[in-house]
TIDO-875477 format. One line per 10 residues: number of its first residue (from 0); their letters; for each residue x, y, z of C-alpha. Coordinates in steps of 0.25 Angstrom, whole numbers, plus 2048, in hexadecimal, padded with zeros to 3 digits. Layout:
N
NUM	a	X:Y:Z  ...
//
This chain:
479
0	xxxxxxxxxx	0D4:54F:4DA  0D4:551:4E7  0DB:55F:4EC  0E8:55F:4F0  0EE:566:4FD  0FC:568:4FE  104:56C:50B  112:571:50D  118:579:517  118:585:50E
10	xxxxxxxxxx	10F:587:502  113:58F:4F5  109:599:4F0  10D:59D:4E1  110:5AA:4DE  112:5AA:4D1  120:5AB:4D0  122:59C:4CB  12E:599:4D5  127:58E:4DD
20	xxxxxxxxxx	12F:583:4E0  12E:575:4DB  126:570:4E8  11C:57D:4E7  11B:57A:4D8  118:56B:4DB  10E:56D:4E4  106:578:4DD  106:570:4D1  0FF:564:4DA
30	xxxxxxxxxx	0F5:56D:4DE  0F1:573:4D1  0F1:565:4CA  0E7:561:4D4  0DE:56D:4D1  0E2:575:4DC  0E4:572:4EC  0EA:577:4F8  0F9:57B:4FC  0F9:57C:50C
40	xxxxxxxxxx	104:582:514  10C:58D:51C  10D:59A:515  11B:59C:51A  118:5A7:524  118:5A8:533  10E:5AE:53A  111:5B8:544  10D:5BA:553  0FF:5BD:553
50	xxxxxxxxxx	0FB:5B7:546  0FA:5AA:54B  0EC:5AA:547  0F0:5AE:53A  0F9:5A1:537  0EE:598:53A  0E6:59C:52E  0E8:596:520  0E8:5A0:514  0E4:59A:508
60	xxxxxxxxxx	0E7:5A0:4FA  0E3:599:4EC  0EB:59A:4DF  0E7:592:4D2  0DF:589:4DA  0E9:586:4E4  0E5:589:4F4  0F2:58D:4FC  0EF:58D:50B  0FA:593:514
70	xxxxxxxxxx	0FC:598:521  107:59E:52A  10E:597:537  110:59C:544  11E:59F:548  11F:595:552  119:588:547  123:58E:53E  12F:58D:547  12B:57F:54C
80	xxxxxxxxxx	125:578:540  12D:57F:535  13A:583:53A  13D:579:545  135:56C:542  136:56C:532  142:573:530  149:56F:53D  145:561:53E  141:55B:532
90	xxxxxxxxxx	148:562:526  156:55E:52D  151:550:531  14C:54D:524  158:553:51C  161:549:526  165:555:530  163:54F:53D  16E:559:543  165:566:53F
100	xxxxxxxxxx	158:560:545  153:568:550  147:560:556  13E:567:560  132:560:565  12B:56E:565  12D:56F:557  129:562:553  11B:565:55A  11A:573:552
110	xxxxxxxxxx	11D:56B:545  112:561:548  109:56D:54D  10A:575:540  108:569:538  0FB:566:53E  0F7:575:53F  0F9:574:52F  0F0:568:52D  0E5:570:537
120	xxxxxxxxxx	0E6:57C:52C  0E7:572:521  0DB:569:524  0CF:574:522  0D4:575:514  0D5:566:510  0CA:55F:509  0C6:551:50B  0CC:54C:4FC  0D9:555:4FC
130	xxxxxxxxxx	0E7:54E:4FC  0F1:554:505  100:556:500  109:55A:50B  119:55E:50A  125:55D:511  12B:55C:51E  123:566:526  117:55F:525  11B:551:529
140	xxxxxxxxxx	110:550:534  105:557:52B  0FD:54B:527  0FC:545:534  0F7:553:53A  0EB:552:52D  0E9:545:533  0E6:54A:53F  0DC:554:53B  0D4:547:533
150	xxxxxxxxxx	0DA:54A:525  0D9:53E:51E  0DE:543:50F  0E9:53E:507  0F6:544:50C  102:544:507  110:549:50A  11D:54B:503  12A:54D:509  133:556:502
160	xxxxxxxxxx	140:554:50A  147:547:50E  142:53C:517  14E:538:520  151:52A:523  14C:525:531  159:527:538  156:536:535  148:537:536  146:52F:543
170	xxxxxxxxxx	150:538:54A  145:542:54A  13D:543:558  12F:543:551  132:538:547  128:52F:54A  11D:539:54B  122:53E:53D  120:530:537  112:52F:53C
180	xxxxxxxxxx	10F:53B:537  115:539:52A  10D:52C:52A  100:535:529  102:538:51B  0FC:530:50F  109:532:506  117:535:50A  11F:53A:4FF  12E:53B:4FE
190	xxxxxxxxxx	139:541:4F4  142:534:4F5  140:524:4F7  14B:526:502  141:530:50A  135:527:508  13D:51B:50E  143:525:519  135:528:51E  130:51A:51E
200	xxxxxxxxxx	13C:514:524  13A:51E:52F  12C:51A:532  12F:50B:532  139:50E:53C  12E:513:546  121:50A:540  11D:500:538  11A:504:52A  112:4FC:521
210	xxxxxxxxxx	114:4FB:512  10A:4F9:508  112:4FA:4FC  11F:501:4FB  11B:510:4FE  10E:50D:506  10E:50C:516  108:50B:522  10D:510:52F  108:518:53C
220	xxxxxxxxxx	0FA:513:537  0FA:51A:52A  0FC:515:51B  104:51F:513  10C:51E:506  11B:523:503  121:528:4F6  12C:52E:4EF  129:53C:4E8  135:543:4E2
230	xxxxxxxxxx	131:551:4E0  135:557:4D3  134:565:4CD  12F:56A:4C1  13A:56A:4B7  134:572:4AB  131:57D:4B6  140:57E:4BA  145:57D:4AB  13B:589:4A9
240	xxxxxxxxxx	140:592:4B3  14F:58E:4B0  14F:592:4A2  14D:59F:49C  155:5AC:49D  15F:5AE:4AA  15C:5BA:4B3  167:5C5:4B0  16F:5C3:4BC  16F:5B4:4B9
250	xxxxxxxxxx	173:5B6:4AB  17E:5BF:4B1  182:5B5:4BA  184:5AA:4AF  18D:5B3:4A7  197:5B6:4B2  197:5A8:4B5  19B:5A4:4A8  1A1:596:4A6  19F:594:4B5
260	xxxxxxxxxx	198:587:4BA  18E:58A:4C4  189:581:4D0  17B:584:4D6  174:580:4E2  168:584:4E8  161:581:4F3  15B:587:500  165:588:50D  162:57B:514
270	xxxxxxxxxx	16D:571:51C  166:565:513  16B:56B:506  17A:568:509  17F:576:506  18B:577:50F  18F:568:509  18D:56E:4FB  196:57B:4FD  1A1:570:502
280	xxxxxxxxxx	19F:569:4F6  1A0:574:4ED  1AD:578:4F4  1B2:56A:4F2  1AF:56B:4E2  1B8:579:4E1  1C2:572:4EA  1C3:563:4E3  1BF:569:4D5  1C7:576:4D3
290	xxxxxxxxxx	1C5:578:4C4  1B8:57D:4C8  1BC:58A:4D0  1B8:596:4C9  1B1:58F:4BF  1A3:58B:4C7  199:592:4D1  192:58C:4DC  184:592:4DF  17D:58E:4EC
300	xxxxxxxxxx	16F:594:4ED  169:592:4FC  15E:59B:501  15C:59B:50F  152:592:515  14B:590:522  156:59B:527  151:59A:535  154:58C:539  163:58C:53C
310	xxxxxxxxxx	168:580:534  165:589:529  16C:596:52E  179:58D:531  179:586:524  178:595:51C  184:59A:524  18C:58D:521  18A:58F:512  18E:59E:512
320	xxxxxxxxxx	19A:599:51A  19D:58F:510  19B:597:504  1A4:5A3:508  1B0:599:50C  1AE:590:4FF  1AF:59E:4F6  1BA:5A2:4FF  1C1:597:4FD  1BF:595:4ED
330	xxxxxxxxxx	1BA:5A2:4E8  1C3:5AC:4E0  1C0:5B9:4DD  1B8:5B6:4CF  1B2:5AA:4D5  1A9:5A7:4E0  1A6:597:4E0  19A:597:4E8  18E:5A0:4E9  184:59D:4F4
340	xxxxxxxxxx	178:5A4:4F4  16F:5A3:501  162:5A9:4F9  156:5A6:4F2  155:5A6:4E2  148:5A5:4DB  145:597:4D6  144:59C:4C7  152:5A2:4C8  158:596:4CE
350	xxxxxxxxxx	153:58C:4C2  15C:597:4B9  167:595:4C2  166:587:4C2  167:587:4B5  174:58F:4B2  17C:586:4BC  184:57A:4B8  182:572:4C5  177:571:4D0
360	xxxxxxxxxx	17C:56E:4DC  170:567:4E6  178:55E:4F1  16E:55E:4FE  171:555:50A  163:551:50A  158:555:501  149:54F:4FE  14A:553:4EF  152:55F:4EC
370	xxxxxxxxxx	14A:567:4E0  155:56F:4DD  15D:564:4D7  152:562:4CE  14F:570:4CB  15E:572:4C8  15D:567:4BE  150:56C:4B7  157:57A:4B5  162:575:4AD
380	xxxxxxxxxx	163:578:49F  162:56A:498  16C:56D:48D  177:571:497  172:56D:4A5  179:56F:4B3  17C:562:4BC  176:55F:4C9  17E:55A:4D5  174:555:4DF
390	xxxxxxxxxx	175:54E:4ED  172:53F:4EF  16A:544:4FA  160:54D:4F3  153:546:4EF  156:54A:4E0  161:541:4DF  158:536:4DF  152:53A:4D1  15D:544:4CB
400	xxxxxxxxxx	169:538:4CB  16E:53E:4BE  173:54B:4C8  180:549:4CE  17D:543:4DB  187:546:4E7  186:544:4F6  186:552:4FB  18F:54E:508  19A:54B:4FE
410	xxxxxxxxxx	1A0:557:4FB  1AB:552:4F1  1A1:549:4EA  197:557:4E9  1A4:55E:4E3  1A7:553:4D9  199:553:4D3  199:562:4D2  1A6:560:4CA  19E:556:4C1
420	xxxxxxxxxx	193:55F:4BF  19C:56B:4BC  1A3:563:4B1  198:55A:4AC  197:559:49D  18A:55E:497  185:551:492  185:54C:49F  17E:558:4A5  173:556:49B
430	xxxxxxxxxx	172:547:49D  171:549:4AC  167:554:4AB  15D:54C:4A0  15D:540:4AC  159:549:4B7  14F:552:4AF  148:545:4AC  146:542:4B9  142:54F:4BE
440	xxxxxxxxxx	138:54E:4B1  132:542:4B6  132:545:4C4  12E:554:4C5  125:55C:4D0  117:557:4C8  11B:548:4C9  11E:54B:4D7  111:551:4DA  109:548:4D3
450	xxxxxxxxxx	10F:53B:4D7  10E:53F:4E6  0FF:544:4E4  0FB:538:4DD  100:52E:4E8  0F9:537:4F1  0EC:537:4E9  0ED:527:4E9  0EB:527:4F9  0DE:523:4FE
460	xxxxxxxxxx	0DB:52F:509  0D9:52B:517  0CC:52A:51C  0C4:527:529  0C7:519:529  0D6:518:52C  0D7:50B:523  0D3:512:517  0D9:51F:51C  0E7:519:51C
470	xxxxxxxxx	0E6:512:50D  0F0:515:504  0ED:512:4F5  0F8:50C:4ED  101:517:4E5  102:512:4D5  10D:51B:4D4  117:516:4E0  124:50F:4DC
//
């Protein structure tokens, strides 16, 4: 079997803690099941002045048959590639926030330059029969950079975030260049069908797209395939983490709460997650359904991410202000309605917290999938499960239709869904839980991984003859 090479912006070297996230687990399993492979990416470090030569070196370490190849970035590369273009252009645009896009030509050139630099570093490590699996929005031009170097291996790409509609995507100044670069991949994977269609619609507005079958295409002189691969989780692993005795502090907290109902929300601090809108929806719950006052508690866990980006600093200040206002308006000497925690929690502890809570509130304004929604359900007690309130704009809503699906922009609708969740009979909660667990088990992280790699391996690698190089096999699984 050909070796698997995974490329992502950051790599996760196992430290033995068992706390790796779902994506890291999926990638590690993929590498292990193919008999060991290579995981290549940035190590998260910034080289200081005078260490530029060190940043050119790729450091390798091998664990359990898997080679981890990583490197630091220079401060300038980090600023242009990561902070500026990736996170102030691609991320906001792909999450439908053109108002937050700060495009600079220098950042675009830096983004492409770093992708080319990474391709040059990876090329010597690639074997002729390797298959390459590239991940996420930081590496949109990566295949094009590899092709320029003469790499003809099969290269697949998976986008973990949404792909915006043409009205949004084509507003980006380098949209044509990005689309041409994406067509250098052999297989493009998306979280939802709407994301896949949005990509093809954006492409068709710029060039002729020839289709041979519903999901095999030719554009800009390249043949490639598109497919939907909704990413999943490991339900049994989540269940195992959620079960078992509680840490002493959590056990004390549970006794203190007594019969009070708990609402939990957990995600990194990001404007795409709809946190200000969620706070207002919770306020609407307290206002429209006063019977819940004093009998519920909403805990919002939102650790800081990308703190050096101004938009993230702004939302943090906004949430701190809103939390104080809501608590000041509705709180009493013996009751605090909203707990806002701007800190990181260990993943194992989070799963136990999820299991103890009555309602999981996941209402992003736009999200590729949202694995927290899936983890919340998987962590529940099957005999007495909590209820998931889920945004219709999360990719997970396409699969988890037994959740209470809401429009996160409608605070009254979210408030009404919270009231329904808090008062839902146990039989209905169990029924909804069983429906969602059936989906989670069917479309778990292994299914996501195996489906993508099976389709990528079915593609004929590019060769010296361009006609042969662009040939795409028919995928028997595509539907």
